[in-house]
N, C-alpha and C positions, 0 to 999 in steps of 0.2 A: 706778545710782541706789539709794540705800538706802530702806528701807521707810518711814522717817520722812517723807521728802520726798514719796513717792508718796501717803501718807495725806493730804497737803494738797490733792490734787486727785483727784476721782473722775469718770470719764467713762463713762456707760452708753450702749450702742448698741442701737437697736431698729429692725429692718428691717420696713418696712410695704410695702403693695402699691405705693404711689406715691412713697415716699421712704425714706431712711435718717435716723432721728432720733437725734441725739446729745444727751445731757443732761450738762452739765458742772456740777460742784459743788465749791466750794472756792476755791483760789488758782491763778492761772496766772502763773508766773514762770520764771526761768532753770532752776530745779530741776525744774519740773513740765511745761514746755512740750513736752518730747519725748513724753509720754503723750498730750497733745492732738494732736500731729502724727501719731502712730501711729494714733489712732482716726479722725482725718480721712482719712488715707491709705487705711485699710480701707474707710471709708464711700464714698469716691470710687471705689473699685474695683468697687462694685456697679453703677455705671452709672445710678444713679437720682439725682434731686435730693437734696441733703444739707441737712438742717435742724439747726443747732446752737443748742440752748437754753442761754442764758447767764444765765438768771434767778437761779440759785443760786450764781453766781460773785461772790465778795466782793472779790477783788483781781485786777487784770489788768495785768501789766507790759508794757513795750514789746515784749518778745519774743513775747507773745501777739498783739499787733497785727500783727507781722511774719508770724506764722503765718496769721492771717486774710487778709491781703493775698495771701500765697502761694497759699492754697487758693481764694481768689476768682479769681485769675488762672488757676489750673489749671482751675477750673470753666468760665471763659470759653473757654479753649483747647479744652476737650472738649465744650462745649455742655451742661454739667451745672450746673443752678442751685445756688447756695450761698446759703442764707438764714439769718439770725441772728434769734433770738427773745429779746425782752425784755431787752436789755442795760440795766442800771441802775447807779446809783451810780458807782463808779470806772470800770467798764467803759464806760458811756455817756459819762462825762466824757472818757475817753481817746479814744473814737471821735470825739466832737465836736471836741476840741482838734486832732486830726489831719485833720479834715474827711472822715474815712472814712464818716461818716453819709451823705455824698453819693454814695459809691461802692458801699458794701455794701447788700444788701437787708435791711432791718430790719422785724420784725413784732412785734406785741404778744403773741401767743401761738402755740403750736405749730399749732393748728387753722388760724389765718390763714395761716401759712407753708405748711402742707400744701395749702391750697386756692388758693394764689397762681398 
């Protein structure tokens, strides 16, 4: 992956006592989804609930939806909660269009997701 593509997506990870919080910012597409997958894989390795904050994601392609479903299923297999925070705009439209809003756990903010 060249750095130009990586600059389109930034994912920060913060380990807390009760969960691993990931904050994604930018665009999730076929060029950047591997970064999201890497960070999700690391987060799930901690054995704590995983909270993915999507409030600063401006574009979310279908490969991103695939990654969310993959890690939702991984979480169910391991008994590890996977919670999404504040999907809006194109992210929320994509989740609604695919009815993933009925499958994935969605929260308005990180605090709500942490205390779920």
